[in-house]
C-alpha positions as a printed NumPy array, in Angstrom:
array([[ 15.155, -28.908,  36.995],
       [ 16.653, -30.96 ,  34.654],
       [ 14.719, -33.65 ,  31.934],
       [ 14.686, -36.979,  32.491],
       [ 15.796, -37.913,  29.565],
       [ 19.329, -37.176,  28.024],
       [ 18.857, -34.99 ,  24.354],
       [ 21.115, -36.108,  21.681],
       [ 22.459, -34.234,  19.564],
       [ 22.153, -35.568,  15.46 ],
       [ 25.412, -36.461,  15.128],
       [ 25.347, -38.628,  18.821],
       [ 22.163, -40.061,  17.568],
       [ 23.792, -41.358,  14.567],
       [ 26.262, -42.695,  16.052],
       [ 24.228, -44.567,  18.673],
       [ 22.389, -46.066,  15.788],
       [ 25.073, -47.333,  14.124],
       [ 26.176, -49.197,  16.924],
       [ 22.536, -50.297,  17.084],
       [ 22.781, -51.519,  14.133],
       [ 25.946, -52.684,  13.258],
       [ 25.017, -55.028,  16.5  ],
       [ 22.29 , -56.658,  14.9  ],
       [ 20.597, -56.557,  11.601],
       [ 17.416, -54.342,  11.886],
       [ 14.555, -53.105,   9.808],
       [ 12.95 , -49.691,   9.272],
       [ 10.778, -49.654,  12.111],
       [ 13.397, -50.761,  15.193],
       [ 15.271, -48.083,  14.046],
       [ 12.373, -45.782,  13.859],
       [ 11.252, -47.485,  17.306],
       [ 14.922, -46.723,  18.739],
       [ 14.795, -42.673,  17.399],
       [ 11.211, -42.042,  19.012],
       [ 13.02 , -43.752,  22.24 ],
       [ 15.799, -40.913,  22.146],
       [ 13.021, -38.601,  21.38 ],
       [ 14.562, -37.149,  18.359],
       [ 12.086, -34.501,  16.621],
       [ 11.374, -35.899,  12.911],
       [ 13.525, -33.688,  10.745],
       [ 16.411, -35.683,  12.897],
       [ 15.168, -38.537,  12.739],
       [ 14.568, -38.644,   8.479],
       [ 18.293, -37.151,   8.513],
       [ 19.508, -40.185,   9.947],
       [ 17.828, -43.08 ,   8.687],
       [ 18.582, -41.627,   4.737],
       [ 22.312, -42.038,   6.103],
       [ 21.982, -45.299,   7.49 ],
       [ 20.496, -46.512,   4.063],
       [ 23.162, -45.034,   2.451],
       [ 26.174, -46.178,   3.937],
       [ 24.618, -49.285,   4.165],
       [ 23.663, -49.771,   8.167],
       [ 19.919, -50.755,   7.465],
       [ 19.072, -53.055,   4.697],
       [ 15.36 , -54.107,   4.727],
       [ 16.389, -57.064,   2.315],
       [ 19.312, -57.716,   4.165],
       [ 17.452, -57.787,   7.58 ],
       [ 14.294, -59.701,   6.042],
       [ 16.201, -62.303,   4.921],
       [ 19.149, -62.832,   8.161],
       [ 15.402, -62.95 ,   9.968],
       [ 14.399, -65.622,   8.125],
       [ 16.904, -67.506,   8.211],
       [ 18.222, -67.459,  11.471],
       [ 14.232, -68.047,  12.607],
       [ 14.258, -70.868,  10.92 ],
       [ 17.121, -72.342,  11.954],
       [ 17.335, -72.049,  15.407],
       [ 13.428, -71.426,  16.512],
       [ 11.857, -73.706,  13.274],
       [  9.074, -72.032,  12.981],
       [  7.19 , -72.159,   9.911],
       [  6.435, -69.772,   6.289],
       [  3.33 , -68.729,   7.958],
       [  4.758, -67.951,  11.616],
       [  7.459, -65.525,   9.585],
       [  5.645, -64.9  ,   7.056],
       [  3.338, -62.8  ,   9.543],
       [  6.029, -61.136,  12.431],
       [  7.712, -59.906,   9.019],
       [  4.477, -58.063,   7.945],
       [  4.149, -56.575,  11.872],
       [  7.89 , -54.918,  11.239],
       [  6.73 , -53.844,   8.356],
       [  8.362, -55.774,   5.366],
       [  6.921, -55.272,   1.891],
       [  5.407, -58.538,   0.449],
       [  8.358, -58.703,  -2.213],
       [ 11.108, -59.377,   0.27 ],
       [  8.727, -61.355,   2.553],
       [  8.312, -63.859,  -0.356],
       [ 11.74 , -62.737,  -1.495],
       [ 13.021, -64.429,   1.611],
       [ 11.082, -67.299,   2.122],
       [ 12.314, -68.426,  -1.152],
       [ 15.659, -68.36 ,   0.222],
       [ 14.136, -71.648,   2.681],
       [ 15.029, -75.183,   0.895],
       [ 12.218, -76.709,   0.207],
       [ 13.824, -80.607,   1.243],
       [ 15.493, -78.487,   4.71 ],
       [ 11.71 , -76.743,   5.784],
       [ 10.584, -80.531,   5.357],
       [ 13.107, -81.74 ,   7.258],
       [ 12.958, -79.802,  10.204],
       [  8.769, -80.258,  10.355],
       [  9.426, -84.106,  10.733],
       [ 12.036, -83.767,  13.75 ],
       [  9.43 , -81.186,  15.411],
       [  6.542, -83.954,  14.421],
       [  8.753, -85.927,  16.197],
       [ 10.213, -84.953,  18.699],
       [  6.206, -83.349,  19.54 ],
       [  5.337, -87.079,  19.311],
       [  8.142, -88.238,  21.919],
       [  6.402, -85.518,  24.092],
       [  2.919, -86.067,  24.746],
       [  2.297, -88.641,  27.46 ],
       [ -1.647, -89.392,  26.19 ],
       [ -2.333, -92.606,  24.511],
       [ -5.724, -91.528,  23.264],
       [ -4.782, -91.579,  19.118],
       [ -6.937, -88.589,  17.77 ],
       [ -5.791, -86.393,  21.553],
       [ -2.441, -87.13 ,  20.803],
       [ -2.455, -85.61 ,  16.452],
       [ -4.527, -82.914,  18.369],
       [ -1.737, -82.262,  20.022],
       [  0.697, -82.788,  17.838],
       [ -0.683, -80.209,  14.823],
       [ -1.377, -77.392,  16.974],
       [  1.918, -77.423,  18.162],
       [  3.387, -76.949,  14.744],
       [  0.265, -74.725,  13.265],
       [  1.495, -72.533,  16.174],
       [  5.506, -72.405,  14.716],
       [  3.675, -71.502,  11.838],
       [  3.223, -74.462,   9.07 ],
       [  0.73 , -74.851,   6.717],
       [ -1.488, -77.31 ,   7.535],
       [ -1.969, -79.1  ,   4.102],
       [  1.991, -80.577,   4.943],
       [  1.203, -81.061,   8.454],
       [ -1.017, -83.229,   7.185],
       [ -0.099, -84.995,   4.207],
       [  3.011, -85.798,   6.67 ],
       [  0.936, -87.346,   9.655],
       [ -0.347, -89.69 ,   6.851],
       [  2.573, -90.394,   5.685],
       [  3.951, -91.454,   9.033],
       [  0.567, -93.562,   9.596],
       [ -1.423, -90.885,  11.878]])
């Protein structure tokens, strides 16, 4: 009877993980999860992670910055959501702060205003308070700060 999952040598697993990291930026947590899935022993995992770090396949700061840049640009996530998602990936507070600081405040505000306008157009309600609540809840789920949301709503007379 044979084992249902293939076993890998350190060299084979390293090659696999290099491909995994080249495909897109990865955080330590994703690499660790992948190594666990490959059923690599802790000593081999450590050896592979060290090699990935030394050869710059794995770089937590580069990951965090790319994550923030992409999720902000394409999913229009706010800073709270970005911070929460990075924390779930065990990214340090220092790197989270550094990554969030790369977001241009004007672009951030414009993104929030665009989301607000888009959400307003999609609501088929006539009651002003219900409309406002739906808009606010949507923007909070996206991870934007309540004070900024309300400030923009006031500016727009809502």
